[in-house]
C-alpha positions, 0 to 999 in steps of 0.5 A, a space after each residue: 416495858 415491865 411485865 406488870 404493865 402488859 394488861 394496860 397496853 392501850 391505844 395511841 393517837 389517831 392518824 389520817 386514814 390515807 396514811 394507813 398501810 397494809 399490816 399496820 395496827 389500827 382500831 376497827 369497830 373498837 377492836 385491835 386489828 392488823 390491816 389485811 386489805 385496803 383500797 381507796 376509791 375516788 367518788 364521782 364529783 369534785 365536791 366528794 372526798 375519796 374513801 378508804 375501805 379497810 379490812 382488818 383481822 382482830 388480833 385477839 379473836 381472829 375475826 375480820 372487821 371492815 370499815 369505809 371511811 373518808 380518807 381525810 378522817 382520823 383512825 385510832 392506831 394501835 402502837 403497842 402489841 406485846 408478845 410474851 412467852 410464859 412457861 406452862 406450869 399446870 392446868 387446873 380442873 377449871 381450865 385455868 393455866 398457871 404460867 410463869 414469866 422470866 421475872 418469876 411471877 405466876 400468872 393465871 389465865 383461862 385456857 382458850 376455847 379453840 384448837 390451841 386450847 385443846 392442844 394445851 389441855 392435851 400437853 398438860 395431861 400428857 407431856 408436862 412432866 417430860 417437856 417444858 412447854 411455853 405459851 405465847 401470849 399476845 397483849 394489846 388494848 388491855 386484852 390478852 390471848 394465848 396465840 401459840 404453844 411451843 416446846 421449849 428446850 430449857 430457856 424462856 424468851 421474852 420478846 416485847 414488840 412495839 409496832 408504830 405506824 409511820 405517819 411522815 
């Protein structure tokens, strides 16, 4: 996958709820999630179908989302989750990071408004000249989020992971 395509990573076809397993990537309530808990319950009558209770952690926000669906219904899966490391070049006065990937393109991205964002701002003010810092970015469903800050020796690794739910 080309780095230019990372902002366009989208969902894939649906699978039956009964085939979803813990740690699979699915779309719950319109959000890309990793399944952290699931259970199946069988209803009391022969005419009713079993239900699947899914709890997922949002890949971008970290929030929990849950849903209860008939086991025979379909759920959208998230096959493409990419993680790319970028050198942190600078942070401007408006908290926009300048990041450089292996291909040499400069990318602008807002510093996250969380503990990681505070750490990025601190390192950018104090350590950016003495050390090389790498910001790990997660891309999925057209969204992106900084998920880690790493002190890098002198190389930049790009690791694109494509996760697929096995349906067979």
